[in-house]
N, C-alpha and C positions, 0 to 999 in steps of 0.2 A: 730122078732123083737126088740127082747131085747141081740142080740148080735153087733146092728150098733154101740151103746154107749159105749158098752164095745170097741170093736175094736177103733172107735177115743179117746177111750180113752191111748188103748197098742201106737196108732201111734204119739197119743200126747207126752207118755213119751218119747218113742222112737227118735222124736225129740230131746226132750229136752237135753237127753241123747247123741246124737249125737252134737248136740250145746256145749253142756257139756264139749264133748271130744277133739273138736276142740279147745275151750278157752284152754285146759291145754294144748292143743301142743305144742300152739304157746302164752307162758305167759310173754315174755318181747320182746319189738322191741326196738332198739338201733339206732340211729342216726349219724351216721359217715359223718362227712364235712368238707373238705377237697377246695383247689383252685384250683386243675388242672382238665382241662375238662375232663369227662369219659375216654375218648380215649388214653386217654397219657399213656407214660408206667407205668407210679409211679400206678393211682390208678389200671390199666388192669392185672398186671401183679405182684401187692405187694397187694393193698389193696384188692380187690375183691376177691383176692384168700385164703388172711385173713379174710375177712367175710364170703366164701361160707365155708372154713373148720367150722370155729365156728357153725354157722346154721345145717350145717350137724353131726357134735360131738355133739352138743345140742337136735340130732333127731328131730329138726322143731322147741324149745320148747323157742331158739334165734331168733330172724329176726333181721338183719343188714339191716338198708332202708340207702342208698347213695344219697349222696349230694352232686356233683361234683361243681367245678366254684365258689362258694362262695354260692349257690341258698338257703339258711339260714338267707341270711345277712354278711354283715360288708364287712371289708377286712381283707385281710390274717394277719398281724399282730395281727390282735382281736383272731385269730383263740387261742391259748391257753389261755386266760381269758370265750371263749365259752366253754371251757372242763368246768375250773374252779366254771363256774357260772352255767353249764347247761344249756346251748340255745342247746348243743350241747353232747351228750353221748360220745363221739367218734372224737379225731381231729387228721387228720396227719397236721403238721405244718415244717416248716424252723425253728432251735431254735432261730436263727441269724434273724428273722422278731421281738422278742423284743429285744435288744444290752442291756448284760449288768445284764441281768435278769436272766441267766443261766453262772456264769460265768464259770464256770469248762470243761462245754463241751468244749469251745474254743480251748483247747489245740489238741485237731483233727481239727482244722480246718487251722493250723497256716501254715506259707508257707513249701511245701516240707518235711512236716512232714507224709503223709500219701501215701503207696508205694499200696497197696493192699484191699480195698474195705472190703472184706468178712476180713483179719484179724483186718481193723478199728473197721467193727464192732463189732463185737466181744471185741472187749478190749473196747471200749465205753460201754456196755453193763455190762461189769465188772467193769469197773471204775464208773460207773454211781451208781450201786450196793453196792461199798466202798465208796463214797464216795459224792454221789449226793443225792440217793432216801432220805434219811433223812435230807439233807441242801437243797439246793434250790429248790427240788422238791414236797418235803415234801407237802402234801396234796391233791396228784393226782395220782392217778395208771397211773405207765409208763408202755406199752405194750409192747414197741420196743424201740432200740434206735440205728440209723443207720446213714451210710456217702456214698453217692454216691460216681460214679466213677472219677477217674483225674477230676479236675477242670481248664481251659483251658479260651485264647483268641477266638473269634470271632470276627475280625472287620473291617470294610469297608478301611484298610491297609494294607500290611503287617507288621506284629512282630515279631522280630526277636529277639532283643537286649534290654536291659530295655528305651535304650534312642528313641526308637521307639516308645514311650508311651506318649514322653514331649508333651502336649497339650490336647491330646485325648478324650472326656468325656467316661468315661465307666462304664457301671452297674455294681455294688459290690454287693453281695448277702446277709452278712455280715458286723458284724464293722470290721474284722478280715481281710476282705479281704478288703474292703474301706482305712483298714490303708497301704496294701501292692498296693494298684495302688498308693498313693499320694505317698509312697518309692520311685516307680519308676516314678512320677512324671504324672499320669494321674491324671484326675479330675473325684472322683469317685463320682457316680450318684446314688441314691438309691431309687430303685424301688423294688417293687413284679414283681416274675418273668413273670406274666401272662402280662405286661406291656410292655416286650420286643419288642414283632415287633411291638408293632405300637414305638413306643422312637427310633426303628432303621429307619422304616421308613418316618419318619419324622424331623430327623437329629438329635433329644432331643441328643440322644446319638451316638457317634462312633464306642462301639463296648460292647458289656457286657463279663460276665465274668461267664460260665455255663460250666456244662461236654457235651459230644455229646450228651449222651438220651434226653436230655430234647430238644433239636435242632429240632430233627423229629416234636411232637406237634404245634412247636413253629416258623417251618416254616425258620431259621436263614437260611438255607444256599441258602435259593431263596434271601435275603434282603442280605446277605455280602458275599464276595468271597473269603474270608483270614479267617485261621484259625491255631491257634499258640497252639502246645501240647509239651509235655517235656519229657523226655525218661526216662523212670525207674521209675520216680516217681510223683504227684500230683503238681501244683504250689498251688493247695489247695483241702480243700474241704468245704460241708457245713454240717450239724450235722441234722439229722432231728429226731423229738420224733413220735410215737402211742400215745396219752394221753388219757385216760376214767376219766371221771369226780367218783370223788374218793364216793359221796353218794351212785351214780347210782350203782355203783360194791358189795357197801358193800349191796345193798337193795336186791342184786338177792339172791338165794336159794343155802345153799353153795357147790351140783351140777352143777350151772352152773356158781358159778364163777370158779369152775374147770375148768370146759371146756373154759372159757375165757384162764386161766392161761397156759392150754395144748398146746393152738398154739402162746402161747407170750411167750415174752422172750429170751434167748440169743439166742437160734435156729432160731426163727423169726427172730432175728435180723441180723444173718449172711446173711438170705437168703433172705431180704429183700435188703442188702446190697450189695451182690452179683447176683441178681438179677438184679439192678439197671446196674452197670458195664458190667454186660452180653449184653446189650442194650446198650453198647458203640458203639460199630464191626457195627452195621448194621443203625447205623446212621451215623457214619465217612464214612461209603459207598457209601453216598444217594450225599454226598460232594462229592465225588472221582466224581461218575457217573455226576455230574454239572460239573465237570471240575475245581472246584474253589482251590487255593492255598491253601494247609496243607503244612503246616514250625512244623517241629519235634526239638525243640532246644536239644542240646545235648554239651555234651563237655566242651571247654573253655567261647561260651555262655552259659551254663547253669549253670560255677560256678559263672559268672557277675551276673546272676539273684540269685543266691543262695547269693552272696555279698551285693546288694543292701538289701535285708529285712532281713538280718543279726538283724537289727537294734528293729526289730517288735519282738525277742523271748526276749532279757533284758527288751522292753517297758510292754514289757504284764507279766513277774517275777512280775515286778518292781511294776505291777495295781492290778497283784492278792496279793502280800505281800500286800498293802494296806489295804485291805479287807480281811487279818489273811486265808490270803491261800497259799501256798508252794508251787509257782508254778514253781520250777523249778524240786520239787519234782514230780509234776503231769506231765512235758514232760518228765521226765527220765523214767517212771513208764510207760507213752504208747506210748515212743518207743520200752521197752522191749519189750512190750505187742505185738505191731504190725511186730517186729522181733522174737518175738516164733511163733507164727499162720502165719508169710504171707508166702505164698510158700502149 
């Protein structure tokens, strides 16, 4: 008769111990917020991989809850401030959604600067650490910096030379891209990438600038039949960051900070940029299978495009200089690093 209370006590102690162990096993839950559907390439092939690796490396002590398609509220241009303010613990975002706020990143978005996404992403991380970490990104824990594969046109009529864009309304993804569109006679329309399908279907825009890999989730090859790419070089690229709330990072114990750091940084950035670029091929194949018109600009036609956008470099350097930033030095450094790592 006396054993029953003891057994109950032992059972209660065991249950409490198990609950305590479970609580210790998952010490931190991080909210990861971004603007694309969960099945899109970046969430599926990059962000989920990063989050899964963090969870595994932490032995289950970190759990990363993923919130696609702005499920935590707000609009894509607000993502960076959500990381700063702690609305989300981690965000993935397009840097150009906040024009002029992170000016040094724009060096990689200049026309025909990027030749290889892996090389440019490595260069971006190195220049981030050298020039941006303690300046425009001060107070934000940056986990990764990368670019996508070659940016290009997807339009409702064929585009071969700059004059073909005269009067067309084209969605641009950043301040630099919008300037490019103005130089070639198009009317730039600013909108986050999730709004592109509706914009195309309703005729709000005549085309969009995005890399091939994004077209899959947005069904762009079903909405327009013309695609214009550029031989050996990108018309443009966009810069991305995976950013974490600094206070949240600082609140972690040292061993969990080390887990986050081990899955982030330069090699992760190269992986992310390369993974996005690798997804271009399968997406391009979808347009081919649909019988769409794919133009590859080369030779004299490519020279015409480069000449049309050359003034952007001079204007950007002048703009950077007005901010106390040596724009030409950034261009020279970015080119040298990309050339060093390309291939």
